[in-house]
C-alpha positions as CSV (number, residue, x, y, z in Angstrom):
1,X,-1.9,15.6,15.3
2,X,1.0,13.1,17.3
3,X,1.2,10.0,15.9
4,X,3.1,6.9,17.0
5,X,4.3,4.1,15.4
6,X,4.5,0.3,16.3
7,X,5.3,-2.8,14.8
8,X,4.2,-5.6,15.3
9,X,6.7,-8.3,13.1
10,X,4.8,-7.2,9.8
11,X,2.4,-5.8,11.6
12,X,1.9,-1.5,12.0
13,X,-0.3,0.5,13.6
14,X,-0.5,4.2,13.4
15,X,-1.6,5.5,16.3
16,X,-2.8,9.1,16.0
17,X,-4.3,11.7,18.3
18,X,-5.6,14.9,17.6
19,X,-7.5,16.2,14.8
20,X,-7.1,15.0,10.9
21,X,-7.4,17.8,9.5
22,X,-5.8,20.4,5.7
23,X,-3.1,21.6,8.4
24,X,-2.0,17.7,9.6
25,X,-3.3,15.7,6.8
26,X,0.1,15.7,5.4
27,X,2.1,14.2,8.0
28,X,-0.4,11.5,8.4
29,X,-0.7,10.9,4.8
30,X,4.1,11.1,4.7
31,X,3.8,8.8,7.5
32,X,1.7,5.9,6.0
33,X,3.5,6.5,2.4
34,X,7.3,6.4,4.6
35,X,6.3,3.1,5.5
36,X,5.1,1.7,2.4
37,X,6.6,-1.5,1.4
38,X,7.4,-2.4,4.9
39,X,4.8,-4.0,6.6
40,X,2.0,-7.3,6.0
41,X,-0.8,-5.4,7.4
42,X,-1.9,-2.0,8.4
43,X,-4.0,-0.7,12.3
44,X,-4.8,3.2,12.4
45,X,-6.0,3.0,15.8
46,X,-8.6,6.3,16.3
47,X,-8.9,5.8,20.1
48,X,-7.9,9.6,20.5
49,X,-8.5,11.4,17.3
50,X,-11.1,14.1,18.4
51,X,-12.5,15.0,14.3
52,X,-11.0,14.2,10.6
53,X,-11.8,16.2,8.0
54,X,-12.4,16.4,4.5
55,X,-8.7,16.0,3.8
56,X,-8.0,13.6,6.2
57,X,-10.7,11.8,4.7
58,X,-8.8,11.7,1.8
59,X,-5.5,10.4,2.8
60,X,-7.1,7.0,3.6
61,X,-8.6,6.4,0.3
62,X,-5.6,6.4,-1.7
63,X,-4.0,4.1,0.8
64,X,-6.8,2.2,1.0
65,X,-6.8,1.3,-2.7
66,X,-2.7,0.4,-2.9
67,X,-3.5,-2.0,-0.5
68,X,-6.0,-3.4,-0.8
69,X,-4.5,-3.8,-5.0
70,X,-1.2,-6.3,-3.0
71,X,-3.8,-7.9,-0.3
72,X,-2.6,-5.8,2.2
73,X,-5.2,-5.7,5.4
74,X,-6.1,-2.2,6.0
75,X,-8.5,-1.2,9.2
76,X,-9.4,1.6,11.2
77,X,-10.5,0.7,14.7
78,X,-11.3,2.4,18.3
79,X,-13.5,5.6,16.3
80,X,-15.1,7.1,18.6
81,X,-18.9,7.9,17.6
82,X,-17.9,11.3,16.6
83,X,-15.1,10.7,13.8
84,X,-18.0,7.1,13.1
85,X,-20.8,9.7,12.1
86,X,-18.5,12.0,9.9
87,X,-17.2,7.7,8.4
88,X,-21.2,7.3,7.2
89,X,-22.2,10.6,6.4
90,X,-19.4,10.6,4.3
91,X,-20.0,6.9,2.8
92,X,-16.4,6.2,3.8
93,X,-18.1,3.0,6.1
94,X,-18.6,1.1,3.5
95,X,-15.3,1.7,1.6
96,X,-13.1,1.3,4.4
97,X,-12.6,-1.0,7.0
98,X,-13.3,0.5,10.3
99,X,-13.8,-1.9,13.7
């Protein structure tokens, strides 16, 4: 998995390439947590995400809860059909903002 971060003023976009699974989810969690407090809005760009496992999904919920508590927008963009189906089957499409 490759992670690229881009700040546009106070909006942080984290672009992910590859798989978010048991091995790589800790890296994504660390990248998100390291930037907490440094942005007013967070976008995860999933354009190049091939797959997300339950371990990857477990990274998204605490981030979403923390950001929602502080009224900070959190959006997941450019989700492919495979990953979108995982979100749908797990019910995460009802919890997360996916565009």
